MIVEX-745916 format. One line per field, with one value per residue (C-alpha): x, y, z; residue in three letters; residue number from 1. Coordinates in steps of 0.25 Angstrom, whole numbers, always signed. Layout:
N
c1 (X, ...)
c2 (Y, ...)
c3 (Z, ...)
residu (Ala, ...)
num (NUM, ...)
END
This chain:
653
c1 (-463, -470, -466, -460, -451, -447, -442, -434, -429, -425, -418, -410, -405, -400, -393, -387, -381, -377, -369, -363, -356, -351, -362, -367, -362, -353, -340, -333, -334, -331, -321, -328, -330, -322, -330, -321, -330, -341, -340, -351, -354, -358, -363, -364, -354, -353, -364, -361, -352, -339, -336, -348, -345, -332, -335, -345, -334, -324, -333, -334, -319, -318, -329, -341, -354, -368, -376, -392, -391, -376, -369, -359, -356, -343, -340, -325, -314, -311, -325, -329, -341, -347, -348, -361, -359, -370, -367, -352, -355, -346, -356, -348, -343, -353, -361, -371, -382, -382, -381, -391, -391, -401, -392, -386, -376, -372, -372, -375, -386, -385, -391, -382, -371, -377, -378, -363, -361, -370, -360, -368, -357, -348, -355, -350, -335, -337, -346, -335, -323, -330, -333, -319, -311, -304, -297, -301, -312, -311, -301, -313, -321, -310, -310, -324, -326, -313, -316, -330, -326, -317, -327, -340, -335, -345, -358, -351, -357, -369, -367, -369, -382, -392, -393, -397, -384, -376, -386, -385, -369, -369, -376, -366, -356, -361, -360, -348, -341, -346, -344, -329, -328, -331, -320, -310, -311, -297, -302, -298, -285, -272, -271, -278, -289, -293, -292, -304, -312, -310, -317, -326, -331, -332, -340, -350, -351, -353, -364, -373, -372, -377, -388, -393, -393, -400, -410, -422, -435, -449, -451, -438, -440, -440, -430, -421, -422, -424, -409, -403, -409, -402, -389, -389, -391, -382, -371, -373, -373, -363, -352, -356, -344, -349, -358, -369, -371, -380, -388, -388, -393, -403, -409, -408, -416, -426, -431, -428, -439, -449, -444, -448, -463, -464, -459, -464, -480, -485, -486, -472, -472, -462, -469, -460, -469, -457, -451, -438, -438, -445, -431, -423, -427, -430, -415, -414, -423, -416, -401, -402, -412, -402, -390, -398, -401, -387, -382, -392, -401, -412, -425, -438, -448, -457, -447, -443, -458, -460, -447, -455, -466, -459, -452, -467, -471, -459, -461, -476, -473, -462, -466, -461, -448, -445, -450, -455, -463, -456, -466, -461, -446, -433, -419, -411, -407, -401, -396, -385, -382, -377, -378, -370, -382, -387, -401, -402, -416, -416, -432, -429, -417, -425, -434, -424, -419, -432, -435, -424, -427, -443, -442, -450, -451, -458, -448, -438, -448, -447, -431, -429, -414, -406, -399, -383, -390, -398, -386, -378, -388, -393, -380, -382, -389, -400, -399, -402, -414, -418, -416, -426, -436, -435, -437, -449, -454, -453, -461, -471, -474, -483, -471, -472, -485, -486, -488, -496, -503, -507, -501, -511, -503, -490, -502, -499, -507, -501, -511, -509, -509, -499, -487, -475, -478, -474, -488, -488, -496, -491, -498, -494, -503, -498, -508, -496, -495, -487, -473, -469, -469, -473, -465, -467, -453, -451, -468, -471, -486, -490, -504, -510, -501, -497, -486, -489, -480, -482, -474, -462, -462, -466, -478, -481, -472, -470, -457, -449, -441, -430, -422, -425, -415, -419, -425, -439, -449, -443, -444, -458, -462, -456, -463, -475, -488, -486, -476, -484, -495, -507, -515, -512, -520, -519, -504, -501, -496, -504, -496, -490, -474, -465, -452, -443, -448, -458, -474, -482, -495, -498, -509, -514, -519, -529, -531, -547, -549, -538, -546, -540, -548, -544, -549, -546, -538, -545, -535, -544, -536, -536, -527, -529, -518, -526, -538, -528, -532, -543, -551, -548, -546, -547, -540, -545, -538, -545, -536, -542, -534, -542, -535, -539, -537, -524, -531, -530, -540, -536, -547, -544, -554, -553, -563, -563, -571, -565, -554, -542, -529, -528, -516, -514, -500, -494, -480, -473, -461, -448, -448, -462, -466, -479, -487, -502, -510, -524, -524, -520, -507, -498, -487, -477, -466, -458, -471, -481, -491, -500, -511, -517, -528, -540, -552, -560, -551, -551, -536, -526, -514, -499, -487, -474, -458, -447, -456, -451, -462, -470, -461, -466, -463, -449, -447, -436, -430, -419, -414, -410, -414, -426, -430, -441, -453, -468, -478, -494, -501, -517, -520, -534, -543, -554, -566, -571, -571, -567, -562, -551, -548, -535, -533, -522, -519, -508, -504, -491, -488)
c2 (-150, -157, -172, -168, -158, -167, -177, -166, -162, -176, -176, -164, -168, -181, -173, -164, -178, -181, -167, -167, -182, -176, -187, -174, -161, -151, -155, -158, -145, -145, -136, -123, -117, -105, -94, -83, -81, -75, -59, -51, -36, -26, -14, -4, +8, +18, +18, +11, +18, +9, +15, +9, -5, -6, +0, -13, -22, -17, -20, -35, -36, -33, -44, -35, -40, -36, -46, -45, -36, -37, -25, -30, -43, -47, -60, -58, -56, -67, -70, -81, -87, -98, -88, -80, -65, -64, -76, -77, -92, -99, -111, -123, -129, -141, -147, -134, -143, -150, -136, -131, -116, -111, -117, -104, -109, -117, -105, -93, -85, -92, -81, -72, -83, -84, -71, -67, -81, -77, -68, -56, -48, -54, -47, -33, -36, -40, -26, -19, -25, -23, -9, -6, -16, -17, -31, -31, -33, -44, -50, -50, -57, -68, -68, -70, -81, -88, -88, -94, -104, -108, -107, -114, -125, -132, -138, -134, -124, -117, -109, -121, -125, -117, -117, -102, -98, -104, -98, -85, -86, -89, -77, -68, -76, -74, -59, -59, -67, -57, -44, -47, -53, -67, -77, -67, -60, -56, -63, -75, -72, -81, -94, -90, -83, -95, -104, -95, -95, -111, -110, -101, -108, -122, -115, -109, -123, -129, -118, -120, -136, -134, -124, -132, -145, -138, -129, -125, -133, -135, -126, -119, -116, -102, -91, -101, -107, -95, -90, -104, -105, -90, -95, -107, -99, -88, -98, -107, -94, -87, -97, -108, -116, -132, -140, -139, -123, -122, -133, -125, -113, -119, -125, -111, -105, -114, -115, -100, -97, -107, -101, -86, -90, -99, -91, -77, -75, -70, -57, -54, -59, -69, -80, -80, -68, -60, -48, -50, -62, -57, -47, -60, -68, -57, -55, -68, -68, -55, -60, -72, -68, -56, -65, -75, -62, -58, -73, -74, -85, -75, -80, -82, -69, -75, -74, -60, -56, -62, -56, -43, -47, -49, -34, -28, -33, -29, -15, -16, -17, -7, +6, +19, +19, +7, -4, -17, -25, -33, -45, -60, -63, -56, -59, -48, -60, -53, -61, -51, -37, -28, -15, -7, +3, +3, +7, -5, -8, -24, -23, -9, -14, -26, -15, -7, -19, -24, -10, -11, -26, -24, -10, -6, +8, +6, -4, +6, +17, +7, +4, +19, +17, +8, +1, -7, -18, -15, -9, -22, -30, -22, -12, +1, -2, -6, +6, +15, +9, +10, +26, +25, +18, +28, +40, +33, +33, +46, +52, +40, +40, +28, +19, +22, +14, -1, -8, -18, -19, -32, -45, -57, -68, -64, -58, -43, -32, -17, -5, +10, +23, +34, +23, +29, +42, +48, +44, +30, +20, +6, -5, -20, -31, -45, -55, -65, -81, -81, -88, -98, -111, -120, -115, -99, -97, -82, -78, -68, -73, -58, -60, -48, -39, -26, -15, +0, +12, +26, +35, +23, +25, +10, +10, -4, -14, -28, -32, -41, -52, -50, -62, -79, -82, -74, -80, -87, -75, -65, -73, -78, -63, -56, -68, -68, -61, -51, -44, -40, -29, -41, -49, -59, -68, -75, -71, -81, -79, -81, -92, -105, -102, -116, -111, -98, -101, -110, -107, -119, -113, -100, -90, -89, -75, -70, -58, -56, -42, -32, -20, -6, +6, +21, +22, +11, -3, -15, -29, -39, -51, -62, -75, -88, -90, -88, -100, -109, -104, -113, -101, -96, -82, -75, -62, -54, -41, -29, -18, -5, +6, +20, +27, +41, +40, +32, +24, +9, +0, -15, -23, -36, -47, -58, -68, -79, -84, -83, -77, -72, -63, -53, -43, -33, -29, -17, -14, -1, +2, +5, +19, +22, +29, +23, +26, +21, +33, +30, +17, +23, +20, +30, +27, +38, +36, +46, +56, +44, +41, +28, +26, +14, +12, +3, +10, -3, -3, -17, -20, -14, -8, -10, -5, -14, -9, -19, -29, -42, -47, -48, -47, -34, -22, -25, -22, -31, -22, -31, -46, -48, -34, -30, -16, -12, -5, -2, -14, -11, -23, -21, -34, -39, -52, -54, -63, -67, -62, -46, -34, -24, -12, -5, +9, +15, +29, +35, +49, +59, +66)
c3 (+265, +252, +249, +238, +246, +256, +247, +240, +253, +256, +243, +245, +259, +251, +241, +252, +258, +244, +242, +257, +253, +239, +232, +224, +223, +217, +223, +211, +201, +186, +179, +175, +160, +157, +161, +156, +143, +151, +156, +164, +163, +173, +166, +178, +174, +182, +189, +204, +215, +214, +228, +235, +229, +233, +248, +250, +243, +252, +263, +259, +259, +273, +275, +279, +271, +276, +280, +284, +297, +298, +289, +289, +291, +294, +285, +287, +276, +271, +273, +283, +272, +284, +295, +298, +300, +310, +321, +317, +317, +306, +299, +297, +285, +285, +272, +269, +266, +279, +287, +297, +291, +304, +313, +318, +329, +317, +305, +311, +304, +290, +282, +287, +284, +270, +266, +263, +256, +246, +241, +238, +244, +234, +224, +229, +229, +213, +211, +218, +209, +198, +200, +204, +199, +213, +215, +231, +227, +218, +229, +237, +229, +229, +243, +246, +235, +239, +253, +251, +243, +254, +264, +259, +251, +243, +251, +264, +273, +274, +262, +255, +263, +255, +240, +240, +245, +233, +224, +228, +231, +216, +212, +218, +214, +199, +200, +207, +197, +186, +193, +193, +180, +179, +177, +171, +184, +189, +201, +194, +189, +193, +199, +211, +204, +195, +207, +213, +200, +199, +217, +213, +201, +207, +219, +208, +203, +217, +219, +206, +209, +223, +219, +207, +217, +228, +223, +234, +229, +236, +249, +246, +233, +235, +234, +237, +222, +215, +222, +220, +204, +202, +208, +199, +188, +190, +193, +180, +172, +179, +178, +167, +168, +171, +163, +174, +174, +162, +168, +180, +173, +166, +178, +186, +175, +172, +188, +189, +179, +185, +199, +194, +192, +203, +215, +210, +207, +194, +199, +205, +218, +224, +231, +244, +247, +254, +246, +249, +242, +231, +231, +232, +220, +210, +212, +208, +196, +193, +194, +186, +175, +172, +171, +162, +154, +153, +149, +138, +147, +150, +157, +151, +151, +162, +172, +169, +170, +184, +187, +184, +191, +204, +202, +201, +212, +220, +214, +215, +232, +232, +237, +235, +244, +238, +250, +248, +257, +267, +266, +267, +271, +268, +271, +262, +253, +241, +228, +225, +230, +219, +225, +236, +239, +252, +249, +239, +239, +231, +227, +219, +213, +209, +203, +197, +188, +185, +179, +170, +167, +164, +160, +171, +175, +188, +191, +190, +198, +210, +207, +208, +204, +196, +209, +209, +207, +196, +189, +191, +185, +174, +170, +166, +155, +165, +173, +159, +156, +172, +170, +159, +167, +177, +169, +165, +180, +181, +169, +172, +188, +185, +186, +200, +201, +205, +192, +202, +215, +216, +217, +220, +215, +225, +235, +236, +233, +233, +239, +239, +233, +226, +221, +219, +225, +239, +243, +239, +246, +245, +253, +250, +255, +257, +253, +248, +251, +264, +254, +245, +244, +256, +266, +262, +268, +267, +268, +280, +288, +281, +275, +272, +276, +270, +270, +267, +263, +261, +252, +252, +268, +273, +284, +286, +284, +282, +294, +287, +289, +300, +299, +296, +307, +319, +329, +326, +332, +323, +311, +317, +318, +305, +296, +305, +304, +315, +307, +296, +294, +295, +306, +316, +322, +336, +334, +323, +310, +300, +293, +302, +302, +300, +302, +298, +284, +283, +285, +289, +287, +277, +278, +263, +259, +249, +242, +239, +235, +229, +224, +218, +214, +213, +228, +235, +236, +244, +247, +253, +258, +268, +273, +280, +289, +301, +296, +303, +318, +325, +323, +310, +307, +293, +290, +279, +276, +269, +264, +259, +253, +252, +240, +245, +260, +259, +270, +271, +278, +283, +288, +292, +294, +304, +302, +314, +326, +338, +346, +340, +344, +331, +328, +316, +314, +306, +305, +302, +296, +307, +303, +305, +319, +324, +335, +340, +344, +348, +342, +327, +323, +316, +307, +303, +294, +285, +284, +281, +291, +293, +303, +307, +315, +319, +321, +327, +337, +339, +339, +349, +343, +348, +341, +342, +338, +342, +350, +354, +363, +352, +342, +333, +328, +318, +304, +298, +285, +282, +286, +301, +304, +312, +318, +327, +319, +324, +323, +325, +332, +333, +342, +349, +350, +342, +342, +329, +316, +317, +307, +309, +301, +301, +295, +288, +284, +278, +277, +276, +286)
residu (Met, Ser, Ile, Pro, Glu, Leu, Ala, Tyr, Arg, Ala, Gln, Gln, Ala, Gly, Gly, Ala, Trp, Cys, Asp, Arg, Ile, Gly, Leu, Thr, Gly, Ala, Arg, Lys, Val, Pro, Val, Ala, Asn, Asp, Leu, Ser, Arg, Leu, His, Tyr, Glu, Phe, Asp, Val, Gly, Asp, Arg, Leu, Asp, Thr, Ala, Ala, Tyr, Cys, Leu, Ala, Ala, Asp, Gln, Leu, Leu, Leu, Gly, Lys, Val, Asn, Val, Phe, Ala, Leu, His, Pro, Ala, Asp, Ile, Gly, Ser, Pro, Pro, Val, Trp, Asn, Arg, Asp, Pro, Leu, Thr, Gly, Val, Asn, Ala, Pro, Leu, Leu, Phe, Gly, Gln, His, Met, Ala, Ile, Thr, Asp, Lys, Pro, Leu, Val, Gly, Asp, Ile, Lys, Tyr, Leu, Trp, Glu, Pro, Asn, Arg, His, Leu, His, Leu, Val, Thr, Leu, Ala, Gln, Ala, Tyr, His, Leu, Ser, Gly, Glu, Gln, Arg, Tyr, Leu, Asp, Gly, Val, Ala, Leu, His, Ile, Ser, Thr, Trp, Leu, Ala, Gln, Cys, Pro, Tyr, Leu, Met, Gly, Val, Asn, Trp, Ser, Ser, Ser, Leu, Glu, Pro, Ala, Ile, Arg, Leu, Ile, Asn, Trp, Ser, Leu, Thr, Trp, Lys, Leu, Ile, Gly, Gly, Ala, Asn, Ser, Pro, Leu, Phe, Asn, Gly, Pro, Gln, Gly, Glu, Gln, Leu, Lys, Gln, Ala, Trp, Leu, Ala, Ser, Val, Tyr, Gln, His, Cys, His, Phe, Val, Ser, Ser, His, Leu, Ser, Ala, His, Ser, Ser, Ala, Asn, Asn, His, Leu, Ile, Gly, Glu, Leu, Val, Gly, Leu, Tyr, Leu, Gly, Ala, Ser, Thr, Trp, Pro, Ala, Trp, Ala, Glu, Ser, Ala, Lys, Trp, Gln, Ala, Lys, Ala, Lys, Gln, Gln, Leu, Val, Met, Gln, Met, Gln, Leu, Gln, Asn, Ser, Gly, Asp, Gly, Val, Asn, Leu, Glu, Gln, Ala, Ile, Ala, Tyr, Gln, Gln, Phe, Val, Leu, Asp, Phe, Phe, Leu, Leu, Cys, Gly, Leu, Ala, Ala, Lys, Gln, Ser, Gly, Asp, Asp, Phe, Pro, Pro, Ala, Tyr, Trp, Gln, Arg, Met, Glu, Ser, Met, Met, Ser, Phe, Leu, Ser, Ser, Ile, Met, Asp, Leu, Ala, Gly, His, Val, Pro, Ala, Phe, Gly, Asp, Ala, Asp, Asp, Gly, Phe, Ala, Val, Arg, Leu, His, Thr, Asp, Pro, Ser, Phe, Ser, Pro, Tyr, Gln, Ser, Leu, Leu, Ala, Thr, Gly, Ala, Val, Leu, Phe, Asn, Arg, Ala, Asp, Phe, Ala, Ala, Lys, Gly, Gln, His, Phe, Asp, Glu, Lys, Ser, Leu, Trp, Leu, Leu, Gly, Gln, Gln, Gly, Ala, Gln, Val, Phe, Asp, Gln, Leu, Ser, Ala, Gln, Val, Leu, Asn, Ala, Pro, Ile, His, Leu, Gln, Pro, Thr, Arg, Leu, Asp, Phe, Pro, Ala, Gly, Gly, Tyr, His, Ile, Met, Gly, Asp, Ala, Phe, Gly, Thr, Glu, Asn, Glu, Ile, Arg, Leu, Val, Val, Asp, Cys, Ala, Pro, Leu, Gly, Phe, Leu, Gly, Ile, Ala, Ala, His, Gly, His, Ala, Asp, Ala, Leu, Ser, Leu, Val, Leu, Ser, Phe, Gly, Gly, Gln, Glu, Leu, Leu, Ile, Asp, Pro, Gly, Thr, Tyr, Ala, Tyr, His, Ala, Ala, Gln, Pro, Trp, Arg, Asp, Tyr, Phe, Arg, Gly, Thr, Ser, Ala, His, Asn, Thr, Val, Arg, Ile, Asp, Glu, Leu, Asp, Gln, Ser, Val, Ser, Gly, Gly, Arg, Phe, Met, Trp, Leu, Leu, Lys, Ala, Arg, Ala, Leu, Cys, Ser, Gln, Met, Ser, Arg, Ser, Ala, Leu, Glu, Ser, Val, Phe, Val, Gly, Ser, His, Asp, Gly, Tyr, Gln, Arg, Leu, Asp, Asp, Pro, Val, Ser, His, Gln, Arg, Lys, Ile, His, Phe, Asp, Val, Ala, Thr, Lys, Lys, Ile, Leu, Val, Thr, Asp, Asp, Leu, Ser, Cys, Ser, Gly, Gln, His, Leu, Val, Glu, Ile, Phe, Trp, His, Phe, Ser, Ala, Asp, Ser, Asp, Val, Ser, Ile, Val, Asp, Asp, Val, Val, Leu, Val, Arg, Gln, Ser, Gly, Lys, Gln, Leu, Arg, Leu, Cys, Met, Pro, Ser, Gly, Lys, Leu, Thr, Pro, Ser, Leu, Phe, Lys, Gly, Ser, Glu, Gln, Pro, Ile, Leu, Gly, Trp, Ser, Ser, Pro, Ser, Tyr, Asp, Val, Lys, Tyr, Pro, Ser, Cys, Thr, Leu, Arg, Trp, Lys, Gly, Val, Ile, Lys, Gly, Ser, Ile, Thr, Phe, Asp, Thr, Val, Leu, Glu, Leu, Ser, Ser, Leu)
num (1, 2, 3, 4, 5, 6, 7, 8, 9, 10, 11, 12, 13, 14, 15, 16, 17, 18, 19, 20, 21, 22, 23, 24, 25, 26, 27, 28, 29, 30, 31, 32, 33, 34, 35, 36, 37, 38, 39, 40, 41, 42, 43, 44, 45, 46, 47, 48, 49, 50, 51, 52, 53, 54, 55, 56, 57, 58, 59, 60, 61, 62, 63, 64, 65, 66, 67, 68, 69, 70, 71, 72, 73, 74, 75, 76, 77, 78, 79, 80, 81, 82, 83, 84, 85, 86, 87, 88, 89, 90, 91, 92, 93, 94, 95, 96, 97, 98, 99, 100, 101, 102, 103, 104, 105, 106, 107, 108, 109, 110, 111, 112, 113, 114, 115, 116, 117, 118, 119, 120, 121, 122, 123, 124, 125, 126, 127, 128, 129, 130, 131, 132, 133, 134, 135, 136, 137, 138, 139, 140, 141, 142, 143, 144, 145, 146, 147, 148, 149, 150, 151, 152, 153, 154, 155, 156, 157, 158, 159, 160, 161, 162, 163, 164, 165, 166, 167, 168, 169, 170, 171, 172, 173, 174, 175, 176, 177, 178, 179, 180, 181, 182, 183, 184, 185, 186, 187, 188, 189, 190, 191, 192, 193, 194, 195, 196, 197, 198, 199, 200, 201, 202, 203, 204, 205, 206, 207, 208, 209, 210, 211, 212, 213, 214, 215, 216, 217, 218, 219, 220, 221, 222, 223, 224, 225, 226, 227, 228, 229, 230, 231, 232, 233, 234, 235, 236, 237, 238, 239, 240, 241, 242, 243, 244, 245, 246, 247, 248, 249, 250, 251, 252, 253, 254, 255, 256, 257, 258, 259, 260, 261, 262, 263, 264, 265, 266, 267, 268, 269, 270, 271, 272, 273, 274, 275, 276, 277, 278, 279, 280, 281, 282, 283, 284, 285, 286, 287, 288, 289, 290, 291, 292, 293, 294, 295, 296, 297, 298, 299, 300, 301, 302, 303, 304, 305, 306, 307, 308, 309, 310, 311, 312, 313, 314, 315, 316, 317, 318, 319, 320, 321, 322, 323, 324, 325, 326, 327, 328, 329, 330, 331, 332, 333, 334, 335, 336, 337, 338, 339, 340, 341, 342, 343, 344, 345, 346, 347, 348, 349, 350, 351, 352, 353, 354, 355, 356, 357, 358, 359, 360, 361, 362, 363, 364, 365, 366, 367, 368, 369, 370, 371, 372, 373, 374, 375, 376, 377, 378, 379, 380, 381, 382, 383, 384, 385, 386, 387, 388, 389, 390, 391, 392, 393, 394, 395, 396, 397, 398, 399, 400, 401, 402, 403, 404, 405, 406, 407, 408, 409, 410, 411, 412, 413, 414, 415, 416, 417, 418, 419, 420, 421, 422, 423, 424, 425, 426, 427, 428, 429, 430, 431, 432, 433, 434, 435, 436, 437, 438, 439, 440, 441, 442, 443, 444, 445, 446, 447, 448, 449, 450, 451, 452, 453, 454, 455, 456, 457, 458, 459, 460, 461, 462, 463, 464, 465, 466, 467, 468, 469, 470, 471, 472, 473, 474, 475, 476, 477, 478, 479, 480, 481, 482, 483, 484, 485, 486, 487, 488, 489, 490, 491, 492, 493, 494, 495, 496, 497, 498, 499, 500, 501, 502, 503, 504, 505, 506, 507, 508, 509, 510, 511, 512, 513, 514, 515, 516, 517, 518, 519, 520, 521, 522, 523, 524, 525, 526, 527, 528, 529, 530, 531, 532, 533, 534, 535, 536, 537, 538, 539, 540, 541, 542, 543, 544, 545, 546, 547, 548, 549, 550, 551, 552, 553, 554, 555, 556, 557, 558, 559, 560, 561, 562, 563, 564, 565, 566, 567, 568, 569, 570, 571, 572, 573, 574, 575, 576, 577, 578, 579, 580, 581, 582, 583, 584, 585, 586, 587, 588, 589, 590, 591, 592, 593, 594, 595, 596, 597, 598, 599, 600, 601, 602, 603, 604, 605, 606, 607, 608, 609, 610, 611, 612, 613, 614, 615, 616, 617, 618, 619, 620, 621, 622, 623, 624, 625, 626, 627, 628, 629, 630, 631, 632, 633, 634, 635, 636, 637, 638, 639, 640, 641, 642, 643, 644, 645, 646, 647, 648, 649, 650, 651, 652, 653)
END
């Protein structure tokens, strides 16, 4: 850490002790102003299946909530909020900021404990009430709010240990409050209802005060800071009940405008270099922007322009079937959950909403349909605009083409042909920085890797993340170089890890050529990750795509003097059938075939599937879930500089 950050950390530690002994904080809550003048509208008409929302809410009333790999997790009815549903560990009610949240015997798996406490599911109960008018769903909201307030008092327990958690809770409390009718909700009728309202408002104030006083900074000022600011903005604007509310709202807005530019490149790539986190922060920005529009406190044009660029990047890397590369970390984090559809795609949903906001027919083409979440956010008028844009796509298929193929500031390049058709070839090259800020917390050691899909079938994949708090070898593998379609030297990652969320030495990637013509596309890039070796190794990768033959030639040039162990990895979709015949690798999936060979025969090929010694041949489609999948490793020892050619040929079966 830098000297200023060390000083900041010391100041925060001192502030936590002041909170603990009552010198600071918000134990005394001012009286809230009357909020009955505020009204909220959700113009969803009869486009939604009320029964689906009621069915989902009925499971919640039984205490059944989907949490990562637990489908469902049992949080209890009434819920037990400080219990980890995965391990059953009950975290104690100690001072939250001083709790060791990674101590599994003390708190269990913190992500499993935190997730239900973000209260995304509370919105589902409110939606069911909004659509059906059934009292039991309103009673469910009351039960979950009242028990949470009783079991998670201000500053006590792990739900007060990280300011992102109260912020996301504020976002979902805001939606819940609006869906049930705000201060005029029948939930607050009678003395008991009034008591609940006042207790809830007091906690809202404490949440806002806590988030405002504990905003992430320095190496932690990544997606956490964005989420915190959005929670603060929505908390202050939904409940303008105290003298501080206007100051909190203005503070959050000012910093969000700045963070939109700082954390996202001019060509729309989130600088954490993790596609899942691009979705996460886009949702934060979107929710906040829409709330601001609706209240007449709109953000400046630059905010919306950068948001549109971020959506353009997602649209460009998305293949025909809606897949996006799994570059970087992913933890299945969502700001809100406004849908019941099990096939919901957060990426396509963002593009469906973006199509309406930015009048983009190409976004509509990739979004494919106006999903439930978009309807809740934009109403029936938004659905009508989307239908008009979809009609434009049918009349002009040009909207299926990517509007941009190169993102040099973000570090990604797209190669291929026949975009938007059943013969689409889409190859995405990663030549990006490792990650954001000093620790690059969510980046992977994946310089010069690539992913490939053909006709919407994923053939070469990024295996994903698996879990943050799994055994260290699994965390190291999924974020390491061997879990990516690139070259590894001497069994070392390109970058040097300093822990689960830290890189000490970071490989720097550079694109030296990206050229295109009607006949071919050529990418040339390099990285310096192995310059740290006693005998430094330079890696340059050239990717040549021939449009006519559909052949891809990957040339890896390694420059060195001494002897080194070289491995080149290729990871295939879990649905693929993979075989080796005479050193030629055949990959077949749903009528598509990929043929890989290394004509020189300088390295020896081996296939791995579900191997634990070494860890190879795994993919992780969602958090805390991993499946065996085929990985090809070309391996051998070199002495001095050498060139390896890998030929990839695509065909339909």
